[in-house]
C-alpha positions as CSV (number, residue, x, y, z in Angstrom):
1,M,-124.4,67.2,-117.3
2,D,-123.4,70.6,-118.7
3,V,-119.8,71.6,-118.8
4,P,-119.0,75.3,-119.1
5,M,-116.2,76.0,-121.5
6,K,-114.2,79.1,-122.3
7,T,-112.7,78.9,-125.8
8,G,-109.6,80.9,-125.2
9,P,-108.1,84.3,-124.2
10,A,-109.1,86.0,-127.5
11,E,-112.7,85.1,-126.8
12,D,-112.8,85.8,-123.0
13,Q,-115.4,88.5,-123.6
14,Q,-117.8,86.0,-125.1
15,E,-120.3,84.3,-122.8
16,T,-119.2,80.9,-121.6
17,K,-120.9,78.1,-123.6
18,Q,-122.8,75.2,-122.0
19,Y,-122.6,71.8,-123.7
20,K,-124.7,68.8,-123.0
21,V,-121.6,66.6,-122.9
22,L,-123.2,63.2,-121.9
23,P,-125.4,62.8,-125.1
24,I,-122.6,64.3,-127.3
25,L,-120.1,61.8,-125.8
26,F,-122.5,58.9,-126.1
27,A,-123.1,59.6,-129.8
28,M,-119.4,60.0,-130.6
29,L,-118.2,57.0,-128.5
30,L,-120.8,54.6,-129.7
31,S,-120.2,55.3,-133.4
32,G,-116.4,55.3,-132.8
33,F,-116.7,51.9,-131.0
34,I,-118.7,50.2,-133.8
35,G,-116.5,51.8,-136.5
36,L,-113.3,50.5,-134.9
37,F,-114.9,47.1,-134.1
38,S,-115.7,46.7,-137.8
39,E,-112.0,47.4,-138.6
40,T,-110.8,44.2,-136.9
41,A,-114.0,42.1,-136.8
42,L,-113.4,40.7,-140.3
43,N,-109.9,39.5,-139.5
44,V,-111.1,36.2,-138.0
45,A,-113.3,35.7,-141.1
46,I,-110.5,36.2,-143.6
47,T,-109.7,32.5,-144.1
48,P,-113.3,31.2,-144.5
49,L,-114.0,34.2,-146.8
50,M,-111.3,33.0,-149.2
51,G,-113.3,29.8,-149.8
52,L,-116.7,31.5,-149.8
53,L,-115.8,34.3,-152.1
54,Q,-113.4,32.2,-154.2
55,V,-110.4,34.5,-154.0
56,G,-106.7,34.0,-153.0
57,P,-104.8,35.4,-150.0
58,T,-103.3,38.2,-152.0
59,T,-106.8,39.4,-153.0
60,I,-108.4,38.9,-149.7
61,Q,-105.7,41.0,-147.9
62,W,-107.1,44.0,-149.7
63,L,-110.1,44.0,-147.3
64,T,-107.5,45.1,-144.7
65,T,-105.0,47.0,-146.9
66,G,-107.8,48.9,-148.6
67,Y,-109.3,50.0,-145.3
68,L,-105.9,51.2,-144.0
69,L,-105.2,53.0,-147.2
70,V,-108.4,55.0,-147.2
71,M,-107.7,55.9,-143.5
72,G,-104.1,56.9,-144.4
73,I,-105.4,59.2,-147.2
74,L,-108.4,60.8,-145.5
75,V,-107.2,61.3,-141.9
76,P,-104.3,63.7,-142.9
77,I,-106.8,66.1,-144.6
78,S,-109.3,65.9,-141.7
79,G,-107.7,69.1,-140.2
80,L,-108.8,71.0,-143.3
81,L,-112.3,69.4,-143.3
82,L,-112.8,70.4,-139.6
83,Q,-112.3,74.0,-140.7
84,W,-114.6,73.9,-143.7
85,F,-117.6,71.9,-142.5
86,T,-119.6,72.1,-139.3
87,T,-119.5,69.5,-136.6
88,R,-123.0,68.3,-137.5
89,Q,-122.2,68.1,-141.2
90,L,-119.1,66.0,-140.6
91,F,-120.7,63.7,-138.0
92,T,-123.8,63.1,-140.2
93,T,-121.6,62.4,-143.3
94,S,-119.3,60.0,-141.4
95,L,-122.4,58.1,-140.1
96,I,-124.0,57.9,-143.5
97,F,-120.8,56.4,-145.0
98,S,-120.6,54.0,-142.1
99,I,-124.2,52.9,-142.3
100,A,-124.1,52.6,-146.1
101,G,-120.9,50.5,-145.9
102,T,-122.4,48.3,-143.2
103,I,-125.6,47.6,-145.2
104,V,-123.6,46.9,-148.4
105,A,-121.2,44.6,-146.6
106,A,-124.1,42.7,-144.9
107,L,-125.7,42.1,-148.3
108,A,-122.4,41.6,-150.3
109,P,-122.7,38.6,-152.7
110,S,-119.1,38.9,-153.9
111,F,-115.6,40.1,-153.0
112,E,-115.9,43.2,-155.2
113,V,-119.0,44.4,-153.4
114,L,-117.5,43.6,-150.0
115,M,-114.4,45.7,-151.0
116,V,-116.6,48.7,-151.9
117,A,-118.3,48.3,-148.5
118,R,-115.0,48.3,-146.7
119,V,-114.0,51.5,-148.5
120,L,-117.3,53.2,-147.5
121,Q,-116.8,52.0,-143.8
122,A,-113.2,53.4,-143.8
123,V,-114.4,56.8,-145.1
124,G,-116.9,56.9,-142.2
125,T,-114.3,56.0,-139.5
126,A,-111.6,58.3,-141.0
127,L,-114.0,61.3,-140.8
128,L,-115.2,60.3,-137.3
129,L,-112.0,59.8,-135.3
130,P,-110.4,63.3,-135.7
131,L,-113.9,64.8,-135.2
132,M,-114.2,62.9,-131.9
133,F,-110.8,64.2,-130.6
134,N,-111.5,67.7,-131.7
135,T,-114.9,67.8,-130.1
136,I,-113.4,66.6,-126.7
137,L,-110.8,69.4,-126.9
138,V,-113.5,72.0,-127.4
139,I,-116.3,70.9,-125.1
140,F,-114.1,70.0,-122.0
141,P,-112.0,72.4,-120.0
142,I,-108.3,71.4,-119.8
143,E,-108.5,70.2,-116.2
144,K,-111.3,67.7,-117.1
145,R,-109.9,66.6,-120.4
146,G,-108.0,63.5,-119.1
147,S,-111.2,61.8,-118.0
148,A,-112.9,62.4,-121.3
149,M,-109.8,61.3,-123.3
150,G,-109.8,58.2,-121.1
151,L,-113.2,57.3,-122.4
152,I,-111.9,57.7,-126.0
153,G,-109.0,55.4,-125.0
154,L,-111.6,52.8,-123.8
155,V,-113.2,52.9,-127.3
156,I,-110.0,53.0,-129.3
157,M,-108.4,50.1,-127.4
158,F,-111.3,47.9,-126.6
159,A,-113.3,48.1,-129.9
160,P,-110.5,46.6,-132.2
161,A,-109.5,44.1,-129.5
162,S,-113.0,42.8,-129.0
163,G,-113.6,42.5,-132.8
164,P,-112.0,39.1,-133.3
165,A,-113.5,37.5,-130.2
166,I,-117.1,38.7,-130.9
167,S,-116.9,37.9,-134.6
168,G,-115.4,34.5,-133.7
169,L,-118.6,33.8,-131.6
170,I,-120.8,35.1,-134.5
171,L,-119.1,32.9,-137.1
172,A,-119.5,29.8,-134.8
173,N,-123.3,30.3,-134.9
174,L,-124.2,32.5,-137.9
175,S,-122.9,33.5,-141.4
176,W,-120.2,36.2,-141.7
177,H,-122.9,38.7,-142.9
178,W,-124.1,38.9,-139.3
179,I,-120.9,40.7,-138.3
180,F,-122.4,43.7,-140.1
181,W,-126.1,43.2,-139.4
182,I,-125.3,43.3,-135.6
183,S,-123.4,46.6,-136.1
184,L,-126.1,48.4,-138.0
185,P,-128.6,49.2,-135.1
186,F,-125.8,50.9,-133.1
187,F,-124.9,53.2,-136.0
188,I,-128.6,54.2,-136.3
189,I,-128.8,54.9,-132.6
190,S,-125.6,57.1,-132.9
191,I,-126.9,59.2,-135.8
192,V,-130.3,59.8,-134.1
193,C,-128.5,60.8,-130.8
194,G,-126.1,63.0,-132.7
195,L,-128.8,64.8,-134.7
196,L,-130.8,65.5,-131.5
197,F,-128.0,66.7,-129.2
198,L,-124.8,67.5,-131.2
199,P,-124.3,71.3,-131.7
200,N,-121.9,72.9,-134.1
201,I,-118.9,73.5,-131.9
202,S,-116.0,74.2,-134.2
203,K,-115.3,77.6,-135.6
204,L,-115.2,77.6,-139.4
205,T,-112.3,79.5,-140.8
206,K,-112.6,78.1,-144.4
207,P,-108.9,78.3,-145.3
208,K,-107.9,78.3,-149.0
209,I,-107.8,74.7,-150.3
210,D,-104.4,73.9,-151.8
211,I,-105.0,71.0,-154.3
212,L,-101.3,70.3,-154.7
213,S,-101.0,69.8,-150.9
214,I,-103.9,67.3,-150.9
215,V,-102.4,65.4,-153.9
216,L,-99.0,65.3,-152.1
217,S,-100.6,64.2,-148.8
218,T,-102.5,61.4,-150.6
219,L,-99.5,60.1,-152.5
220,G,-97.2,60.5,-149.4
221,F,-99.3,58.9,-146.6
222,G,-101.1,56.6,-149.1
223,G,-97.7,55.4,-150.5
224,I,-96.1,54.8,-147.1
225,V,-99.2,52.9,-145.7
226,Y,-99.6,50.9,-148.9
227,G,-95.8,50.1,-149.2
228,F,-95.4,49.0,-145.6
229,S,-98.8,47.1,-145.6
230,S,-97.7,45.2,-148.8
231,A,-94.2,44.5,-147.6
232,G,-95.5,43.2,-144.2
233,G,-98.1,40.9,-145.7
234,H,-97.3,37.3,-144.7
235,G,-97.8,34.0,-146.5
236,E,-98.6,34.2,-150.2
237,A,-100.0,37.6,-149.7
238,G,-96.6,39.1,-148.7
239,G,-95.1,41.5,-151.2
240,G,-91.7,41.5,-149.5
241,W,-89.3,44.4,-149.4
242,T,-87.7,43.5,-152.8
243,S,-91.1,43.7,-154.6
244,P,-91.0,46.5,-157.3
245,V,-94.5,47.6,-156.2
246,V,-93.4,48.0,-152.6
247,I,-90.2,49.8,-153.5
248,A,-92.1,52.2,-155.9
249,A,-94.8,52.8,-153.3
250,L,-92.3,53.6,-150.5
251,L,-90.2,55.8,-152.8
252,I,-93.2,57.8,-154.2
253,G,-94.6,58.0,-150.6
254,G,-91.3,59.2,-149.1
255,I,-90.6,61.8,-151.8
256,S,-94.2,63.1,-151.8
257,L,-94.2,63.4,-148.0
258,L,-90.9,65.3,-148.0
259,I,-92.3,67.8,-150.6
260,F,-95.6,68.0,-148.7
261,C,-93.8,68.9,-145.4
262,I,-91.6,71.6,-147.0
263,R,-94.7,73.1,-148.7
264,Q,-96.8,73.1,-145.5
265,L,-94.0,75.0,-143.6
266,R,-93.9,77.6,-146.3
267,M,-97.7,78.2,-146.6
268,E,-99.6,80.8,-144.6
269,Q,-102.7,78.5,-144.4
270,P,-101.4,74.9,-144.5
271,V,-103.6,71.9,-145.0
272,M,-101.7,70.3,-142.0
273,N,-100.0,72.8,-139.8
274,L,-96.7,71.3,-139.0
275,R,-95.8,74.2,-136.8
276,A,-97.5,72.2,-134.1
277,F,-94.2,70.5,-133.7
278,K,-92.8,73.7,-132.2
279,F,-94.6,72.7,-129.0
280,P,-92.2,70.3,-127.2
281,M,-94.8,68.3,-125.2
282,F,-96.9,67.8,-128.3
283,T,-93.9,66.4,-130.1
284,I,-92.9,64.1,-127.2
285,G,-96.5,62.9,-126.8
286,L,-96.6,62.2,-130.5
287,I,-93.4,60.1,-130.4
288,L,-94.7,58.1,-127.4
289,V,-98.1,57.5,-129.1
290,F,-96.3,56.5,-132.3
291,I,-94.1,54.0,-130.4
292,C,-97.1,52.7,-128.4
293,M,-99.1,52.0,-131.6
294,M,-96.2,50.2,-133.2
295,I,-95.9,48.0,-130.1
296,I,-99.6,47.3,-129.8
297,L,-100.3,46.5,-133.4
298,S,-97.2,44.5,-134.0
299,S,-97.9,42.4,-130.8
300,M,-101.6,42.1,-131.7
301,L,-100.5,40.5,-135.0
302,I,-97.6,38.2,-133.9
303,L,-99.1,37.0,-130.7
304,P,-102.3,35.5,-132.3
305,M,-100.1,34.1,-135.1
306,Y,-98.0,32.3,-132.5
307,L,-101.0,31.1,-130.5
308,Q,-102.5,29.6,-133.7
309,Q,-99.5,28.4,-135.6
310,G,-97.0,27.7,-132.8
311,M,-99.4,26.4,-130.1
312,A,-102.1,25.0,-132.5
313,L,-105.0,26.9,-130.9
314,T,-108.1,28.0,-132.9
315,A,-108.7,31.6,-134.0
316,L,-111.5,31.9,-131.4
317,A,-109.3,30.6,-128.6
318,A,-106.5,33.0,-129.6
319,G,-109.0,35.9,-129.5
320,L,-110.4,34.9,-126.1
321,I,-106.8,34.6,-124.6
322,L,-106.1,38.2,-125.6
323,L,-109.5,39.5,-124.6
324,P,-109.0,39.9,-120.8
325,G,-105.9,42.1,-121.4
326,S,-107.7,44.3,-123.9
327,L,-110.8,44.5,-121.7
328,L,-108.7,45.6,-118.7
329,N,-106.9,48.2,-120.9
330,G,-110.3,49.7,-122.0
331,L,-111.6,49.7,-118.4
332,L,-108.4,51.3,-117.0
333,S,-108.4,54.1,-119.6
334,P,-110.9,56.4,-117.8
335,I,-109.2,55.6,-114.5
336,M,-105.8,56.7,-116.0
337,G,-107.6,59.8,-117.3
338,R,-108.6,60.8,-113.8
339,L,-105.1,60.0,-112.5
340,F,-103.7,62.2,-115.3
341,D,-106.0,65.1,-114.4
342,K,-104.9,64.8,-110.8
343,F,-101.1,64.0,-111.0
344,G,-100.0,64.8,-114.6
345,P,-98.4,62.5,-117.1
346,K,-94.8,62.0,-116.1
347,W,-94.9,59.1,-113.6
348,L,-97.8,57.4,-115.2
349,V,-95.9,57.2,-118.6
350,I,-92.5,56.3,-117.0
351,I,-94.0,53.4,-114.9
352,G,-96.2,52.3,-117.9
353,L,-93.2,52.1,-120.2
354,A,-91.1,50.3,-117.6
355,V,-93.9,47.7,-117.2
356,V,-94.2,47.2,-121.0
357,S,-90.4,46.8,-121.3
358,V,-90.3,44.1,-118.6
359,I,-93.2,42.2,-120.2
360,L,-91.7,42.4,-123.7
361,F,-88.4,41.2,-122.3
362,M,-90.3,38.2,-120.9
363,Y,-92.0,37.7,-124.3
364,T,-88.6,37.3,-126.0
365,G,-88.4,33.9,-124.3
366,I,-91.8,32.6,-125.4
367,N,-92.0,29.1,-126.8
368,A,-94.5,26.3,-127.4
369,A,-94.1,25.1,-123.8
370,T,-95.1,28.5,-122.3
371,P,-98.3,28.0,-120.3
372,V,-101.4,29.7,-121.7
373,G,-102.1,31.2,-118.2
374,M,-98.6,32.8,-118.3
375,I,-99.4,34.4,-121.7
376,I,-102.7,35.7,-120.5
377,A,-101.0,37.2,-117.4
378,M,-98.2,38.8,-119.5
379,H,-100.7,40.3,-121.9
380,L,-102.8,41.6,-119.0
381,F,-99.7,43.4,-117.5
382,M,-98.7,44.7,-120.9
383,M,-102.1,46.2,-121.5
384,V,-102.1,47.9,-118.1
385,G,-98.7,49.5,-119.0
386,I,-100.1,50.6,-122.4
387,S,-103.1,52.2,-120.7
388,M,-100.7,54.3,-118.5
389,I,-98.9,55.6,-121.6
390,M,-101.3,56.2,-124.5
391,M,-103.9,58.5,-123.1
392,P,-101.7,60.7,-120.7
393,A,-99.1,61.2,-123.5
394,Q,-101.8,62.1,-126.1
395,T,-103.8,64.4,-123.9
396,N,-100.8,66.2,-122.4
397,G,-99.5,66.8,-125.9
398,L,-102.8,68.1,-127.3
399,N,-103.3,70.3,-124.2
400,Q,-100.2,72.3,-125.1
401,L,-101.6,73.4,-128.4
402,P,-103.5,76.7,-128.8
403,S,-107.2,76.2,-129.8
404,E,-106.5,77.2,-133.5
405,F,-104.1,74.2,-133.7
406,Y,-106.7,71.6,-132.4
407,P,-107.8,70.4,-135.9
408,H,-104.2,70.1,-137.0
409,G,-102.9,68.5,-133.8
410,T,-105.7,65.8,-133.9
411,A,-105.1,65.3,-137.7
412,I,-101.3,64.8,-137.1
413,M,-101.8,62.5,-134.2
414,N,-104.4,60.3,-135.9
415,T,-102.5,60.2,-139.2
416,L,-99.3,59.0,-137.5
417,Q,-101.2,56.3,-135.6
418,Q,-102.3,54.9,-139.0
419,V,-98.7,55.1,-140.3
420,A,-97.3,53.6,-137.0
421,G,-99.7,50.6,-137.4
422,A,-98.6,49.9,-141.0
423,I,-94.9,50.3,-140.1
424,G,-95.0,48.3,-136.9
425,T,-96.8,45.3,-138.4
426,A,-94.6,45.3,-141.5
427,L,-91.4,45.4,-139.6
428,A,-92.6,42.8,-137.1
429,V,-93.5,40.4,-139.8
430,S,-90.3,41.0,-141.7
431,I,-88.2,40.4,-138.6
432,L,-90.2,37.3,-137.8
433,S,-89.6,35.9,-141.4
434,A,-85.9,36.8,-141.3
435,G,-85.4,35.1,-137.9
436,Q,-87.2,32.0,-139.1
437,T,-85.3,31.8,-142.4
438,G,-81.9,32.5,-140.6
439,Y,-82.6,29.6,-138.2
440,L,-83.7,27.1,-140.8
441,S,-80.7,27.9,-143.1
442,H,-78.3,26.4,-140.5
443,I,-80.4,23.2,-139.9
444,A,-79.8,19.9,-141.6
445,N,-83.5,19.1,-142.1
446,P,-85.4,22.4,-142.4
447,Q,-88.6,20.7,-143.7
448,S,-89.3,18.7,-140.5
449,P,-92.3,20.0,-138.5
450,E,-90.1,20.2,-135.3
451,N,-87.6,22.4,-137.0
452,Q,-90.3,24.5,-138.7
453,L,-91.9,25.2,-135.3
454,A,-88.4,26.0,-133.7
455,G,-87.7,28.4,-136.6
456,F,-91.1,30.1,-136.2
457,T,-90.5,30.4,-132.5
458,V,-87.1,32.1,-133.1
459,G,-88.8,34.5,-135.6
460,I,-91.4,35.4,-133.0
461,Q,-88.8,36.0,-130.3
462,H,-86.9,38.3,-132.7
463,A,-90.1,40.2,-133.4
464,F,-90.5,40.7,-129.6
465,I,-86.9,41.9,-129.3
466,F,-87.8,44.6,-131.9
467,A,-90.8,45.6,-129.8
468,L,-88.6,45.7,-126.7
469,V,-86.1,48.1,-128.3
470,L,-89.0,50.4,-129.3
471,S,-90.3,50.4,-125.7
472,L,-86.8,51.2,-124.3
473,I,-86.6,54.2,-126.7
474,G,-90.0,55.3,-125.4
475,L,-88.8,54.9,-121.8
476,I,-85.8,57.3,-122.5
477,C,-88.2,59.8,-124.1
478,S,-90.6,59.6,-121.2
479,F,-88.1,61.2,-118.8
480,F,-88.5,64.5,-120.8
481,I,-92.3,64.7,-120.5
482,K,-93.6,67.6,-118.3
483,R,-97.2,68.5,-117.3
484,V,-98.7,71.3,-119.4
485,Q,-99.9,73.9,-117.1
486,V,-103.5,75.2,-117.6
487,G,-102.1,78.8,-118.0
488,N,-99.9,77.7,-120.8
489,Q,-102.7,76.5,-123.0
490,A,-104.8,78.5,-125.4
491,G,-103.3,81.2,-127.5
492,Q,-99.9,81.0,-126.1
493,G,-96.5,80.0,-127.4
494,P,-94.5,76.8,-126.9
495,M,-93.6,76.0,-123.4
496,H,-89.8,75.6,-122.7
């Protein structure tokens, strides 16, 4: 299937380009799926890996924290990379890193080697995600973009959600190394497909590289992600908000980020063009995506915790309970994309946030007696709501940007999703702990298993109240969303 694409008013005189979108999409989506699957596939194996690799919880958590940290550092500068390197160069490099990381992980004899593998994998995924968004924006005309973004939504939501369930099945029958061996052939298929069919689609402007901006971005986003990730670690691995390392990371991150933002706004050729925030639908879309990511990732952490610790289910059972909702979310993403192309974002987003708010309100009453069927049903409805918010808000926001802002817009959106994940999970775990501690401090016998469970349940309920407040803020914002008209898109100023 070939899609004709005009690249903008300034280039109207140029002939319309034809892209073989199916093989391009296939290569991008398959590699993106396996990359994001690898991100969560190891989560189920964390506990057995502590024994096998002879490390403690604080050390093993680095397999997740390190991955998030690399993403938080590399994704912000992806806008610059997209303007310096061709599509084929970036795609091939990202796949080489992913394949190398996967092979090293599959052969890893020790924690240190596995850690190196996770860093290599994170580099591959960090390069691929913004490239995937940017490619969709270039090869699809605005009126067909919703459907294409819906397919990305399928990958971004279903891949991380399927990770724990699939790796749980692998661990029940094979060693943890097979989590990586099974991923390898898919990466190889992707790179072959990309080399055969992927053209160079981005226009290279090669802006001046500002080293200070890159250092500030690394310290800023890296500090924020590391600080929140460490503060939100639970059990022995938890740094806690009073930890000097957490305070220092958040302070350095916050100050660096502030200087980075001021510097970007003063530069003619910024590393990350924050002038994208002048476009109101982009800003509203970004706020909604940020809130959505906080809700998804915090609930994806606290729900399995409650299913395992509060309801005494196995990790595999917890993964399987959450799988139907995540599957449905992935399958609905392309359908929501088509609805978005037809009707615009407003009512999809408003109804989606209303559904999510109702379900989160129901979750605030969760306890050990809540039937598993009820939890599956609530999770299904929540994921339907999420599918109505994420893709329409994201696509509508990016649609408003002129084509020269595409690399920056995708970099900002992908960066803030990483930051939202770190902040959402950290705050959810802290609220959970505070609720549990507060409950147990007023009890005569806090050590009894019954009281421990009751305290944990109160903590979980408080964490869901936090998610509910977030979704209500999102609901208020959603009333301001407007469809971006095709005429308002490339090369034109902000829509008022």
